[in-house]
N, C-alpha and C positions, 0 to 999 in steps of 0.2 A: 161605496164601492161599485164599480161598473164592470159588467161582464163583457169581455171582448174575445174574438176568435183568436186562437193560439197560432201565431205566425211561424212556429216551428214546423207546422204542417205546410207542405209545399203549395197546396192549393190556396191556402190563406196568404202565404207570402207572395204568391203571384198576384192574387187579388189586390193585395196592398200596394204593390209596386206598379200595377197597371194604372193607378191614379197618378197623373202627371204631377199634380201639386204635391202629393205625398212623396213621390219619387224625388222631386227636387228638394224637398225638406230634408229627407233622410240622407241623400247623397251630399247635399251641401254640408250637413253636420259632420258626416264621416270624412269628407275631403277637407273640411275646414276652409272651404272656398265657396263663393257664391256660384251656384249652378243656374245660369240664365235660361238655358233651354235644355231639354232632355227628351230623348226618344228611345223607346224600347225597340231594339233591333231584332232580337230573337230570344226565345226562352225554350228550354227543353230539359227533360230528364236525361241523365247520362246512362246509357245502357251498360251496366256493369256485370251482366250475367247473373251472378249469384245474388247481388243486391241491386235490383233494377231501379229502385227509386231512392237510393241513399244519397245521391248527389244531384242537386238542382241548380241550374245556372240561368242567369239573365244577362244579356248584353245590352249596354246602353251606348249611345253616342250623346255627348253633352257639350254644350258651350259653357266654358268656365270664365268667370271674370276675376282677374287677379286683383290684389290690393291696390296696385298702381293704375287700375282701370283697364288694362289690356285684356282683350278677350281672345280665346282660342278654343279649338275643338279637341276633345280627348275621347278615347274609348274607355269604358268602364266595364270590366268583367266581374260580375258579382256572382259568387258561388256559395252555396249553403250545403252543409253536410252534417250528419250526426255521427259519422264513423271516423275513427282516428287512423284509418288505413288508406286514405285516398290521396296521399301526397303525390304518388305517381300519376294519378288521374289529373290532378291540377297541372302538373308539368306537361303532360301530353296535350291538354286543352290549350295551354298557353302557346305551345309550339304550333298548333293549328291556327291560332289567331295571328301569329306573326307571319304565317304563310298565306293568309286569306287576302286575296286581292281587293275584296270589298272594304278592307280597312285602310286602303290607300286613296287619298283624296284625288280628284281629277287633276290632269296635267296642267290646266290653266291656273290652278291654285297651288300646284305642287310640282313645279318643273323638274325637280330632282328625283321625284318618285318615292319619297320617304313615306312610311306608314305613319298614322296618327299616334301620338303618345298614348300610352295605356296605363291604367291604374287597376290593380287587382284587389278586390275586396273579398275576404273570406269570412263567412259567418259560421262559426263552428259550435256544434253542440257538445263538444268535448274539450278537455284541457290540453294545453301544449306544454309538455315537459315541466320546467320549473317557473315558467313565466306566469305571473299571477295578476297582471293588469288585465282588466276586461277588454281594453282596446290597445292594440300594439301597432305603431307606425314604423315601417321600414322604408326609409327615404334615401335616395341617391344624393351624392354630393360630388361636385366638380373640384378636384384637388390637384395641386402640382406635386412634384417629387418630394417636397418637404412637408406635405400635408396642409399647405396653405390653400384657402379657398380661392378658386378662379372665378373672377367676376366678369371679365371681358369675353364677349362672344358666346355667352351662355344665355338661355339653353340652346344647345346645338341640335338641329333636327335629326342628324344622323344618330347621335347618341340617344336622343329621346325616342327614336323609333325602334331601338334595339334593347333598351333597358326600361324598367318600369318600377314605380313605387308600389308598395303593398300595405294594405290595411287589414288587420286581423281582429275579429271580434270573438272573444271567448265567452259564450253565453253562461257557463257555470260560474264565472267570476263577477257577473253583474250584481247579484246579491242586494238588490234594492238601492244601489248607489245612485245618488242624484247630485253629484258634485258639479255638474255642468249640463249644458243644454243637450249634448250628445248622450250622456248617460241617462238623462230623463227620458229621451226618446227611446233609448234601447231598453227601457223598462218593459216595453211591450214584448220583449223576447224572454224576460226573466222567468224561468220555469219554477221559481219559488212561489210564484203567484198562481200556479195551477189551481183551478177550482176543484175542491175535493169531491164534488159531485160528478164531474166530467172533465177529463184532461183536454178536451177540445177547446176549453175556454180558460181564460185567465181573469182573475179578479184584480182590477187596477184601482188604486186610490187616486181619484181625479185631483185631489189637493196637491199631489206631488208634481202635477203638470203645470207649467207656467207658459202663458201666452197662447195665441191662436194656433201657431204651428203644431205644438204638441197636442193640443186638443183636436186638431184636424186629423192627425195621424190616428189618434185613439178612436175618433168617430168612424173612420174608415174601417177599423176592425170591429166596431160595434155593428156596422152595416154587414160585414162579412159574417158575423155571428148569427144574423137574422136572415141570411140568404140561403134558401133551401139547397141549391146546387152545391154551395160551399160545404154545408153541413154534411150532405151525402158523400161528397168527395173525401172529407176527413174520415168518415167511417170506412170508406174503401181503403184509404191509406193505412188505417189501423189493421184492416183485414190482411192487406198485403204484407205489412210489417210483421204481423203475427205468423203468417206463413213463412216469411223469411227467417224469423227467430226459431220456429220449429225446425226448419230445414237446417239452419246453422247448428242447432243443438244436436240434430242427428249426425251431421257431418263431424262435429266436434267429438261426439262419442265414438264414431267410426275411426276418426284419426287417433283417438286415445287407444282404441283397441289395436289398431295397426302398429302404433308406437310400442305398445306392450308386446305384441307378437314379434316385432323387429328386435326389441331388446332381448327377448327369449332366444331368438335365432342367433343373435350376436353372441349371447352367452354360450349357446351350444357350439357355435363355431369356434369360440375361444377354447372351449373344453376339448373339442376335436383337435385343434391345433396343438394344444398341450400334449394330448395323447400321441399325436403324430411325432412331436418332438421327442417324447420319451421313447417311442418305438425306434426312431432314428438313432437315438443315443444307444439303445440296447443293441441294435444291429451293428453299430460302429464298434462297440465293445466286443461283440462276437467276432467280427472281422479281425480285430486286433489280436484276439486269443488264437484264432486259426493261423494267422500269419506267424505268431510267436511260436506256436507248437511246430509248425512246419520248418521254421528256421532251426529248431532244436533237434530236428532229425526224425520227427514223427511222420509216419506215412499217412497218406490220405485215408486209408482204411482204418488206421488206428485213431486218427482224429475224429472220423465219422462215428466210430464206436464209442469214443469217450464223450463226445458232445451230443450224441444221439440225433445227428442230422444226416441227410443223404450225402453220399460222396460227390454227386453232381453239383450240389450247392457249394461244397468246399472247393471243388475244382474251378467253379465259376468265380468265386471270391479270389482265389490265388491267381487266376488268369488276369484279373484287373490290377494286381499288384506288380506285374512284370512291366 
């Protein structure tokens, strides 16, 4: 068994993907296409206010070689989060990427001004609904009215610049699967291998890794595990996460208290509305009695004496009946 740094931590994940060879290996396996060249364009934590480090993203530009030998450039937006509530953030980020002029090749290579094709990769520390596959591919298809595949004129740069394929990795469903090269690589994210002594590390069985590529990725994480700056940064992430969890617990308790108070207020309001309705019904009955007695010839004085209410009130009620 070999101890490696846990790439669920952002600092480790960043350290891993900063190695160009490792980035090419992982991205090639995820894309199921050969990544000839790759360049990290930017990386950053998304400022989410309440959860300032819950979502980490890395942008790549990559040259891809298709099975027919053709090569072209694409953008890869790789995002990692452990929260199940960041869908809106993903959409907002994609929107900014479509608008970013840096994603448009120079005019001499792109006279029509189209953006580069984009692929989104999401590495999730949580499960998605009822989907139980560790890796989910969502791919576009060119179809005619009768759902027949269109082969002539594709891919079209206009469509490619406005739509994108998506790859989703669900870490909780990795569960030691080694059915293919990609799943063996993704074993480095499997949290079932967390070292019982310290969650900063995973215990990986090298025998499950085949070939130099898988070994290279593992050794990069071995190096991360022995790098003091990375180890310190993991500790900082733990401290920040602990503060976030404490704050979230406080907010959750406050929200529960507010909800309870709101429910009590609603209950009181319902009770008051019921009482007001009963009073209204009683007043209506009283008005009906006064009108009836008056039509039977009783004087205002007699009605007031019989019902024990002021004559002015009786006069006001009768005035509204005219």
